[in-house]
N, C-alpha and C positions, 0 to 999 in steps of 0.2 A: 577666429583667425583674421588676420589682416590681409590687405591686398598684397603686401610684400611677402607674406607667408604663402599665399596662393601662387605668386610669381616663382618663388623658390621651389615649391613643390612641382610646379609645371616643368621646371628644368630637369627634374629627375626622370630616369627611365620609368616606363609604365610599370614594370615588375617591381621596382623599388617602391614606387608610390603605393602599389597594392599591398606589399609587405608591411609598410608603415601603417596603412589604414587598418589592416588586419591586427597588427600589434596593438594599436590604440583601442580598437574595438574590444579586443580580448582584455586589455588592462581595465577598461571601464566596466566591463562585464564582471570581472573578478571583484573589483572594488564595490560595485553595486550589490552583488550577491552577499558579500561579507557585511555590508551595511544593513541590508534587509534582514539578515540573520542575527544582527546585533553583536557581531564579533569583529575584532580587529583583523585586518588582512595579514598581519605578521604571523598570526597563529598558523596560517597555511605554510609559511616559510620555516618557522622554527619549531613547530610542533609543541611538544611538552617541555622543551628546553627552557631553563630559566631565562627570563628577559630582563635585562638591566636597561632602563630608559636613560639613565645618566650616571656615569661614573666620573669621578674627578681624581686624577692622579698627578702628583702625590696628594694624598688626602689632606695634609697640613698646608697645602698651598692656598693662597688667598683667592677668593672668588666671591662674586656678588650672589648672595643666597636668594635674592628675588629673581634675578635673570639667569643665574648660573654662568655669567660671563667672567672670564679671567682677565683682569686688567693687564695692560701692556707692561706697566712698571710693577712687577710683583715684589712686594716688600715683606712677604711672610704673613703669618696669621696674627 
């Protein structure tokens, strides 16, 4: 954190700072647990549902296959 982050946090009410601290601690605990177990944290959220990392719609639209970026000037495939 930076000094400005500390300044901003100090302006918050104590109960809000405590909730933010607890939320951050919980988040890092969940991420660490998943990493230690060798699994992705999304498994906890989606369960056995199929996971699609990237979908491009419409499929025939032009996009960079290396970066998956869609150009601003779409000219088709």
